[in-house]
FIDREN-753798 format. One line per 2 residues: for each residue x, y, z of C-alpha. Coordinates in steps of 0.1 Angstrom, whole numbers. Layout:
BEGIN
X/Y/Z ~ ...;
This chain:
BEGIN
-564/-23/70 ~ -537/-8/48;
-500/-18/51 ~ -491/15/67;
-521/13/92 ~ -512/-22/100;
-475/-13/106 ~ -486/16/128;
-511/-5/147 ~ -485/-32/154;
-459/-6/165 ~ -484/9/189;
-493/-25/203 ~ -456/-34/208;
-449/0/225 ~ -480/-1/247;
-475/-36/261 ~ -437/-31/264;
-442/2/283 ~ -468/-13/306;
-445/-41/317 ~ -415/-19/317;
-430/4/344 ~ -440/-27/365;
-405/-41/361 ~ -389/-8/372;
-407/-10/406 ~ -400/-47/411;
-364/-45/398 ~ -355/-16/422;
-371/-35/451 ~ -350/-65/443;
-319/-44/440 ~ -326/-28/474;
-332/-62/491 ~ -301/-77/474;
-278/-50/486 ~ -291/-50/522;
-293/-88/524 ~ -262/-98/505;
-240/-68/507 ~ -220/-48/480;
-194/-75/475 ~ -218/-103/465;
-239/-79/444 ~ -208/-67/426;
-197/-103/420 ~ -230/-111/403;
-226/-80/381 ~ -190/-89/372;
-200/-124/362 ~ -229/-111/341;
-204/-89/323 ~ -180/-119/317;
-208/-139/301 ~ -220/-109/283;
-185/-106/267 ~ -187/-142/256;
-219/-134/236 ~ -194/-123/209;
-197/-159/199 ~ -232/-151/185;
-213/-134/157 ~ -242/-112/147;
-263/-141/133 ~ -294/-128/150;
-293/-94/133 ~ -285/-110/99;
-315/-133/104 ~ -338/-104/113;
-327/-86/81 ~ -333/-118/61;
-368/-122/75 ~ -383/-88/66;
-390/-97/30 ~ -404/-132/33;
-426/-120/62 ~ -438/-91/40;
-446/-117/13 ~ -459/-143/38;
-435/-169/23 ~ -438/-197/49;
-413/-220/32 ~ -386/-194/31;
-392/-183/67 ~ -388/-219/79;
-356/-223/59 ~ -341/-191/73;
-349/-201/109 ~ -334/-236/102;
-302/-219/92 ~ -303/-198/124;
-308/-229/145 ~ -279/-247/128;
-256/-217/135 ~ -268/-214/171;
-261/-250/179 ~ -225/-245/171;
-224/-211/188 ~ -237/-227/220;
-209/-252/220 ~ -182/-225/216;
-200/-204/242 ~ -200/-233/267;
-163/-240/262 ~ -154/-203/266;
-175/-202/298 ~ -158/-232/313;
-124/-217/305 ~ -133/-185/324;
-147/-204/353 ~ -113/-222/357;
-97/-189/365 ~ -123/-178/392;
-99/-184/421 ~ -75/-158/406;
-102/-134/393 ~ -120/-132/426;
-90/-136/448 ~ -94/-103/465;
-132/-105/468 ~ -148/-113/502;
-172/-138/486 ~ -175/-176/491;
-163/-194/460 ~ -194/-216/458;
-215/-185/452 ~ -193/-174/422;
-195/-209/406 ~ -233/-213/413;
-241/-178/400 ~ -220/-185/368;
-237/-218/361 ~ -273/-204/365;
-266/-174/343 ~ -248/-196/318;
-279/-218/316 ~ -301/-188/307;
-276/-178/279 ~ -275/-214/265;
-313/-215/264 ~ -313/-185/242;
-290/-202/217 ~ -307/-237/217;
-344/-229/221 ~ -354/-192/223;
-339/-183/189 ~ -372/-189/172;
-386/-158/188 ~ -368/-139/159;
-399/-145/138 ~ -422/-128/164;
-401/-97/166 ~ -394/-94/129;
-431/-97/123 ~ -439/-69/148;
-457/-93/172 ~ -432/-92/200;
-459/-78/223 ~ -476/-112/223;
-446/-128/238 ~ -438/-99/261;
-471/-103/280 ~ -461/-137/292;
-423/-135/295 ~ -424/-103/314;
-450/-116/337 ~ -427/-145/345;
-398/-120/350 ~ -419/-99/374;
-430/-130/394 ~ -393/-142/396;
-382/-108/410 ~ -410/-107/435;
-403/-142/448 ~ -365/-135/450;
-372/-103/469 ~ -395/-121/494;
-368/-149/498 ~ -341/-123/506;
-365/-105/530 ~ -376/-135/551;
-345/-158/549 ~ -319/-145/574;
-291/-170/567 ~ -269/-156/539;
-260/-189/523 ~ -296/-202/523;
-310/-169/510 ~ -286/-168/481;
-291/-205/472 ~ -329/-199/472;
-323/-168/450 ~ -304/-188/424;
-329/-217/425 ~ -357/-194/417;
-337/-179/389 ~ -332/-213/373;
-368/-227/378 ~ -385/-196/364;
-362/-195/334 ~ -374/-230/326;
-410/-217/329 ~ -402/-189/305;
-390/-214/279 ~ -422/-233/282;
-443/-202/276 ~ -423/-193/245;
-431/-227/231 ~ -469/-221/236;
-469/-187/220 ~ -450/-198/190;
-473/-228/184 ~ -503/-206/186;
-490/-177/164 ~ -471/-198/139;
-483/-234/139 ~ -465/-238/105;
-431/-228/120 ~ -412/-260/121;
-375/-253/116 ~ -351/-281/111;
-316/-271/123 ~ -302/-303/111;
-308/-292/75 ~ -293/-258/81;
-260/-266/66 ~ -276/-278/34;
-297/-246/31 ~ -266/-223/35;
-259/-224/-2 ~ -294/-209/-8;
-288/-181/17 ~ -252/-172/12;
-260/-135/20 ~ -266/-146/56;
-230/-157/59 ~ -218/-125/42;
-238/-103/66 ~ -228/-124/96;
-191/-119/88 ~ -196/-82/86;
-217/-81/117 ~ -192/-101/138;
-170/-70/143 ~ -201/-49/150;
-211/-74/176 ~ -176/-73/191;
-178/-35/196 ~ -212/-38/212;
-201/-66/236 ~ -170/-47/247;
-190/-14/252 ~ -218/-30/272;
-198/-55/292 ~ -163/-43/299;
-172/-14/322 ~ -176/-34/355;
-146/-56/348 ~ -123/-25/342;
-137/-7/373 ~ -131/-38/394;
-95/-40/380 ~ -87/-5/391;
-109/-2/422 ~ -131/-27/441;
-164/-47/439 ~ -179/-21/463;
-174/7/437 ~ -187/-16/411;
-219/-18/432 ~ -221/20/435;
-216/24/398 ~ -241/-3/390;
-268/14/411 ~ -265/45/390;
-263/25/358 ~ -294/6/368;
-312/40/371 ~ -297/52/338;
-303/20/319 ~ -339/19/331;
-344/52/314 ~ -325/40/283;
-347/9/282 ~ -378/30/286;
-369/48/253 ~ -362/14/237;
-395/-1/248 ~ -413/30/235;
-395/33/202 ~ -376/0/193;
-409/-17/185 ~ -409/3/152;
-376/-13/140 ~ -394/-41/122;
-417/-14/107 ~ -386/4/94;
-375/-29/78 ~ -408/-31/61;
-407/5/50 ~ -372/1/35;
-384/-30/17 ~ -410/-9/-1;
-382/13/-14 ~ -398/48/-12;
-367/69/-3 ~ -387/101/3;
-408/84/29 ~ -378/67/44;
-359/99/49 ~ -389/118/61;
-394/91/88 ~ -357/92/97;
-359/129/105 ~ -391/125/125;
-376/96/145 ~ -344/115/151;
-362/145/165 ~ -385/124/187;
-355/105/202 ~ -337/137/210;
-368/151/227 ~ -373/119/247;
-336/117/256 ~ -336/152/269;
-367/146/291 ~ -353/114/305;
-318/128/312 ~ -335/157/330;
-350/132/354 ~ -317/113/358;
-297/145/366 ~ -322/160/390;
-334/130/410 ~ -306/103/409;
-288/115/441 ~ -319/118/463;
-333/85/449 ~ -301/66/456;
-300/81/492 ~ -336/69/499;
-332/36/480 ~ -299/21/493;
-283/48/515 ~ -259/78/513;
-229/55/514 ~ -237/45/477;
-237/81/463 ~ -213/90/435;
-200/125/426 ~ -219/150/405;
-193/148/377 ~ -198/111/375;
-235/116/372 ~ -231/141/344;
-209/116/325 ~ -233/88/330;
-261/110/317 ~ -242/119/286;
-235/82/280 ~ -272/74/282;
-281/105/261 ~ -259/92/233;
-274/57/236 ~ -310/69/235;
-304/91/205 ~ -289/64/183;
-311/66/153 ~ -290/52/124;
-288/16/136 ~ -323/6/128;
-320/20/92 ~ -285/5/85;
-299/-28/97 ~ -330/-25/74;
-307/-17/45 ~ -283/-45/54;
-254/-21/56 ~ -228/-40/77;
-197/-38/56 ~ -181/-9/75;
-163/-34/97 ~ -134/-10/104;
-158/13/123 ~ -168/-11/151;
-132/-24/153 ~ -120/11/158;
-147/18/183 ~ -138/-14/202;
-101/-6/203 ~ -107/31/213;
-131/20/240 ~ -106/-4/256;
-74/17/251 ~ -90/49/263;
-110/33/292 ~ -80/14/305;
-54/42/301 ~ -77/70/314;
-90/47/341 ~ -55/41/353;
-49/79/358 ~ -83/92/365;
-103/62/379 ~ -140/59/372;
-141/94/355 ~ -115/82/329;
-132/49/322 ~ -165/66/314;
-148/94/293 ~ -131/67/273;
-164/50/265 ~ -181/83/256;
-152/94/233 ~ -154/61/213;
-192/65/210 ~ -190/101/197;
-164/94/171 ~ -182/63/156;
-219/65/165 ~ -223/103/161;
-199/111/134 ~ -192/81/112;
-225/62/113 ~ -247/91/100;
-223/97/71 ~ -224/60/63;
-262/58/63 ~ -267/89/41;
-239/79/17 ~ -248/42/13;
-284/39/23 ~ -301/72/13;
-275/77/-14 ~ -272/114/-7;
-248/139/9 ~ -245/138/47;
-242/176/48 ~ -280/177/51;
-276/156/83 ~ -250/179/99;
-270/210/91 ~ -302/196/107;
-285/175/134 ~ -263/201/152;
-293/220/168 ~ -305/190/188;
-276/184/212 ~ -269/221/215;
-304/230/225 ~ -309/199/247;
-276/201/267 ~ -278/238/270;
-312/235/288 ~ -300/204/308;
-269/222/321 ~ -290/252/332;
-314/230/350 ~ -286/210/367;
-270/241/379 ~ -301/259/393;
-327/233/402 ~ -311/209/428;
-317/232/458 ~ -354/231/449;
-357/193/453 ~ -332/187/481;
-360/187/508 ~ -379/158/493;
-368/133/519 ~ -394/104/514;
-402/82/485 ~ -438/95/480;
-426/131/480 ~ -397/124/457;
-418/104/432 ~ -445/131/431;
-419/158/427 ~ -401/138/400;
-434/134/380 ~ -445/170/383;
-411/185/375 ~ -405/161/346;
-440/169/331 ~ -434/206/334;
-400/202/318 ~ -414/180/290;
-442/206/282 ~ -417/235/280;
-393/214/259 ~ -421/202/237;
-430/238/228 ~ -393/245/219;
-390/215/197 ~ -424/220/181;
-415/255/170 ~ -379/245/161;
-384/215/139 ~ -411/206/114;
-402/169/116 ~ -409/169/153;
-442/187/146 ~ -452/161/120;
-445/130/142 ~ -462/147/172;
-494/152/152 ~ -492/117/138;
-488/101/172 ~ -516/123/186;
-539/112/158 ~ -530/75/162;
-536/76/200 ~ -569/95/196;
-581/71/168 ~ -573/40/189;
-590/56/220 ~ -623/63/201;
-622/29/184 ~ -618/13/219;
-646/33/234 ~ -669/26/204;
-664/-12/207 ~ -671/-9/245;
-703/8/237 ~ -716/-19/213;
């Protein structure tokens, strides 16, 4: 099997397994959310989301080491240099031990202020502390044990771990749903919920150990020697310093929302917002599961150094992401309100204008294409960009949130994303990575958002009356599938005629799927 075929095969395997478990997780996750809201109420659910955001913000202590390590692993994995791989993972382990200590100290400091943070919340304090400790344990495990999974993902073998870890995650959610359904006492139900979270996290760690031993029996990192090896891998420190600010921007963007909403409103509105974000992020994660498995392949492609092939694949991936984002946002815009009504009740509905803003936020997230390429090139020295994004995000979200509430908070986030992710990042990649003018990008790029959002706005204005009568889950799901398929077919025709890059990747994906199917059927017939 050629290098290109192997890369395609691994990407297809990662995408297939990830998508399979993703769809199962959607069903189980929404069931758990439904039972959580009905059994525990909006206040406790909002408290849990707020705590997750607090600990998410503490992940800034990771400093970007994981991304720097992934970049460092591409070449030795390509060359199968076992010694270098072990040394790099040893350096990562050494870093993560120290990060875990800082993370724990920061967590304890935040926990000391819980009586003031949750003063206006109608939630027993033991629940806030217990929730914080269980989620903290999961985060610490990632730093002290699970970091070795970096090798699997950089080697495009993440699907081998996904099969087991996602099975544990599904089992955990099912057990938690059952516990909330059958245990009527609120305190006992939530205690059981947290115990299951803790025990099944331990089981996930055990499974990771088994998979790593089977796939890489030679992988024996020695974190104690990490400091000695740093002189050999100084570029990891350089990249980490650059990535720190990038990491900061990502942490603020992903974890400040609930805290800011809570500051200006209530935990109940946090719950409403989180319901819609759960829907939106499910679609965002769908695109990531389908496409992010190729990130390691991009690293391998960049390592080969053929700029013509790299740029060609960039355009193909960009067009595919815009197509996928448009289809997914169509489903979000058309079916979120009726879904939320049937799922958790009309009292959790948000305004149409909020739904449009959430859809735009997710659209920008799905269509982020430059990140995988800048990571593959090791381009992290534009530290002013994430710093600016972080400051803009906080300043705009807080100031606009003060005057316009939830609308202003989301607009602040979107504005910072457009300025940095959609304007600066493409220029940076073309100038420093592809070493060519970014004018080519702007000429080819502008048609995608114009066409996509023109079609989405027309649909959002005219179609809602056609789906308002679907008042049961089976009817709504069937309508969602049929409408989305019809929309995807029409949009496919438009994109196929509009862009040769989309046509190329469509044909390549079609051939890859058909080839795998015939190969599978042939083996079955033997």
